[in-house]
Each structure stands twice: as structure tokens, then as C-alpha cells.
N, C-alpha and C positions, 0 to 999 in steps of 0.2 A: 138375450139377444146377442150379446157380445160373444159368448161361447160358441154360438152357432154362426157367427160372422154375418148376422142379419142387421139391417138398418131400417128404421122407420123414417121415410123421407117426407111424408106429408100426411096430415090428417085434418079433416075439417069439422068434425062433429064433437071434438073433445078439446078441453083446454090443455096446454102444455103440462101443467102441474098434475093433471090426471093420468098422464101416460105411464109414469112409473108404477102406479097402483094397478092399472089395467094390464101392463106387461107382466107384473108379478102374478096377478090372477090367472092369466093365460099360461104362464110357466108352470104354475101349480095345478093346472088342469081344472080350475074352478070357474073358468069362463068358457062357455060353449059357443064357439064361433061358427059352428057348422051350419047354423040356420041363417046367418047373416051374410056369409060369403056367397055371392051369387055366381062367381066365375073364378076359375083358376087359370092363370096364363103362364105358359112356359117361358123360361128365361131365353127369349129369342127376340131379336130386334124387330122383325116384321110382325110377330104376334103382339108384342107390346105396343108398337105404333098403331096397329089396327084396333087394339082395345082402347087406346087413348082417343083415337079418332071417333070410335063408336060412342065413347062417353061425351065427347064434345058435341055430338049430335043428340044427346040425351037418349041413347039407345039402351040396349040390355047391359046387364052386368054392372050394376051401380057399385057394389062392393067387391072389387076384384083383388086377388092375391097373386103376386108374381112369384113363381116357384122355380128353383133350379131343377 
């Protein structure tokens, strides 16, 4: 995550001590996230705000990833 200048801001379904292991699995390609990521959001203020508003209303895209 550091080499790619990415940051995990929040996660609600794992304990903090689990994150290093999960990040390592993802880095090594041993964790397939393609089936659980429901939406990819561009790094754009309006798009991010719309996605957060949608989640506040329990809309689509429960597991979203913000990408540059």
C-alpha cells in the first residue's frame, strides 16, 4: 500500500489486527477481490459524494473502491 501511495481509510467488517494479513494476501495476488467489489468510483469529488450518499440510503454498491 505504501509503495503505491494508497491508504485504507475505513473498514467495518475486519479487526484492525487482521488488515496487515489481508493486505499482504492482496499484494501477493492470493485474495480475489473481483467478486466482492460491487462498484469502482473515479477519484472525483462529485462521484465520491454521490456514492457515499447512495450508501447512506442503503443503495447499490455496498463494497466500493475509489480509484485514481
